[in-house]
N, C-alpha and C positions, 0 to 999 in steps of 0.2 A: 495454871500454866498451860499454854497450848501444847498439844501433842506433836512431837517431832514428825515431820512428813505429812502433816494434815493438809487436806485440800485447801487452797486459798478461798477467800470469800467469793461466791459466784457473782457474776456481773448482773446488774439490774437489767430489766427489759429495755430501759432507755439506753443504757450503755451498750448493750448487745446490738441494738438497731443502729446506733452511731458507728460502731465498729464495722458492721456489714456495709454501711454506706461508704465508709472510707475505703474498704477493700474494693467495692464496685467502682468507685471513682478512679482508683489506680488502674484497674483493669481496663476501664473505658479509654484511658489515655493511650493504651497500647493497641486497642482494637481499631480497625479502619472504620471510618464513618459510614453510616448507612447510605446506600446510593440514592441520589436525588433523581426523580423521574426526568428523563430528557425533555427539554423544551425544543421540539423539532422546528417550531416557527422562528425561534430566535437564532438558532445555530444550524448551519447546513453541513458542517464537517464535524466528525466525531472520531474518537480513538478508543478502542477497547483496551482497558488497562486492568491489571490485576494487583490487588493488595492482599497479600497472604493467600488465603484460600478463596477469596471473593473477587469476582470480576465485575466490571461495570463500564458504562460509557462516560467518557470525559470529552467535553466540548473543546473544539479547536477554534478559538475566537478569531484568530488572524490567519486567514487563508490566502495563499499566493493568488493574486487576481489576474492570472494569465488567461487569455482567451484563445479559442481555436484558431481565429484569424492570425494570431501572433506566431503560430507554429509554421515555419517555412521548411521546405525540403522534404516534407513527409506528406505530400498532398494525398496520395492514394490511401495511406494508413489513416490519415485524419478523416477523410470522407467516409470510409467504411466504418470506422469507429463511431463517428457522429451519427451515421444513419442507424446503426444498431441502438444507440442511446435514444434517438428520437422515436424509434419503434417502442422502446421500453417505457419511456415516460408517457407515451400515448396509450399505454395499456395493450399494446400489440405484442405478439411473440418476438422474443429477442434471445440472443445467445450469450452465454458466459464467454469471457474474452481472455485470451492469453497473449501477452505482448512480449516478444522475445527478440534478442539480437544485440547489436552493438550498444555499448554503454554511452550514456549521455546524448542519445539521439531523439529523445522526446517521449519515451514510454510513459513514465509517471506524469509528465507534463500534460499528456492527453487527458488523464483523469482529472487533474486540477482544472483544466480548461473546460471540460464537460460540465463540471460543477458550476463554474462561473457562468456558462452560457445557458444551462438548463435548470439552475436552482430555482428560478421563478416558476418552473413547471412542476415542482415537487421533487426534484432529484436531490438526494442526500448521499453522502459518502461516509462510510465507517471504515477506518483503517484498522487492520488487525495484523498483529505480528505473527510470523510463522510459528513461534513458540506457543501461541495461544489458539491455534487452530482447533484444538480439542474443545474449545469453548463455543464452537460454531452453533451447536444446538441451543445454547443459552442465548446467544446473540439473536438467532432467528426467532426465538420465543418472544423477544422484546419488540420485534418489528413486523412480524407476519401479519398482524391485524391492522397495521397503520395504513392510512391512505397514501402516504408518500412512497416514492420508489427509491430503493437503496442499492448503492454499489458497495459491496464488500471488497475492499481494496487491500491486497497483500503485495507489498513492494519487495523486489529482489527475492523472489520465492525460489527455493531449491531444497532438495532433500538429499540426505545420505542414508546409508544403510541403517543407522541407529535411530532415525526419526520415525515417529509414529503418527505425526499430525496429518500425514497424507491420507490416512484412512478416513479421518473425519471429513477431509476435503472431498474425497471420492464420494462419500455419502451425500454431501451437499450437492455436488454437481449432478450425480446420476448414480443411483444404486441403492437407495434407501426405500423402505416401505412407505415412509412418510411422503405425502405429496409435496412437490416443490412449491416454494412460496413464489407466487407470480410477481411480487413486488421486490424481489431480491435477485441481483446478478452478481456473480463473482468476477472480479477483474484482477489478474495477477501479472506482474512483470517478472521476467527472469532472463538471465544470460544463457540458460539451458533450454533448448527446445522441448525436451521431454522432462524437465524439472529435476531429473535425477542424473547422477554421473554415469557416463558411458564407460564401462570397465572392459578391458580386454578379456577378462575371464568370462564375461557374459557370452562372448562369441563362441566359447568352447561348447556351449549347449546347442548351437545351431546344427541342425540335421540337414543332410542332402538326400533327396530322393530323385534320382535322375537329374534333370535340369532344374528341379524345384528346390528352393531354399526355405526351410521352416525354422524361424527363430525360436530360441529356447524360452523357457518360462520367465526368466529374469527380464529379458528384453520385452516380452509381451506385457509383463506387469508394469514396466516403466511407460510403455507407449499407452497403456490403458488409462493412465492418469491424465496425460495431456490430451488424449482423445476425448475426454469428457468436456473440454472447452470447445464450444461450437464454432467460435471465431478465432482464428490464429492470424496475428499480424506480425510480420517480421520487419526488423529495422536494420539498416546497413550503414557502414561508414559513409559520410558525405563526400561529395567531390569538392574541389576547391571553390568553385563559383558559389555553390550553395552555402558553404561555410562563410565566405566573405559577405554574402547577402545578409545572413543572419547577424553577423557582427555589426554591419552597418545599421540594421534595424534596431538592435539593442543600444548601440551608441546614441542613436537619435532619441530613443526613448529615455535614456539617462541624461539627456541634455547636452550631449557632445557630438553633434552630427559631423560627419566627414563626407567630403565629395567622393563620388563613386570612383574617380580616377586619382584620388589622393595617394601619391606614392608612399608617403610615410605611414599612413593607415594600413595600406596593403602589406608593406614590408613587416611592420610590427605584428599585424594579425597573423601572418604566415609563420613568423618566427615563434610566436606564442603557441601556435598549434604544433609546430615542430618539437618544441620542448615538452609538450604533453603527449607526443606520439599519437595524436588523435585529432581528427577534424569532426566536430560534433556541435550540436546546439549548445550543450553545456560549456564546451571550450570557448565557443563564440561569445556566450554570455559572460564568462569569466574575463575574457580579453576586453570586452566592452566596458566592464566595470573598471578594469585597470586603466583603460584609455580615458574614460570619463574622469576618473580620479586624478590622473596626471594633468589633464587639461584644466581641471578645476584648480589644482595647485598653482599652475602657471598664471591663471587669471585672477587668483586671489590677491 
């Protein structure tokens, strides 16, 4: 008779190997796939994504095909931004760019348009979320030795007191012992000129010496981050004429052109902007889509 509590018969070597294979197969189903080396020739736009503890580049196959010539009402900003990009892709010195100001006035559209116009010259865009700025050294390691020129694009960037990603951003822009990558520029959009909130409590640190004002450390720290962007471009709410011109342009592009003096188009476009409390390129684009859709239904 078998002894009570005796060890069960041990597994054979073949059974042990099969058991381990089953365990590994189950673990593999939970683990993220190994990153595939980016095909920089096939795709021009990329997004940095994280899966668990691992980050990698994910291609953006369908990029909005807007061009710089399509952007109206921001002529000065467009020219200065494009000149900086042309210097960059030509291998000449260029500056990191901070785009700030009114919402919907073309900040992120400039980046999309630059990619469409200069992608053939080797320009590539990598979008990175604010939450992943700590991965910037890893991103740079993947592109530093490449022949292409990369825009690291962070949309709607801002920080509060609890964020720590700004330290990695400061090192990328200026302040690390590592030499900057000549083929990488940072482009950020923000509604905050200094990327951090302006708090009333910061002003309490301000000191007065005679007629001189010396900002406190909190204000100096905030300004030091935005100061690392060499090119600042500000965007402002559009006047009525620019807004209507953009709406006409997009309506025509969507197949529903309207005469410049069409009273119905003008009235509806202005009412649309009024309900949004904003005149901007984004608002004009949204109205043009509504206008083209309504005209399409009537003609169907």
